[in-house]
C-alpha angles and dihedrals in degrees: 000000000000117000125193108236102178148331123238134184090268103039149310126297120215135186117222106209094194097050093033090225139117120246126197123204111199120215113242095236099113126277117340123234100258093193090067092056127093120232096261090049090051091051092049090047091051091049091050089052091051094250120142112212112217113254098245093052106106105139118095093225091053091050091050091050091048092051093047093050096045103036 
C-alpha cells in the first residue's frame, strides 16, 4: 500500500508500506529548485529520476552537485 505523506514545492512524497521505502513523485513543471529540498527529499528525487547516489555521498551539497551533473 502506498500512502501520501506530504506535498512539497517540487512534488509529492509517498511511503510504500510493502517496500518500507519513501517514493517521490516530481511535478512536471520543469526542474525543481534543489536547494530548497532536504537531504531525504533529494535522495528520493534522485531515485525517482533513476540516479544512483554513490555510497559515500552523505552531504546535502554533494548530493545536489551529483544530481545537477547527472540529470
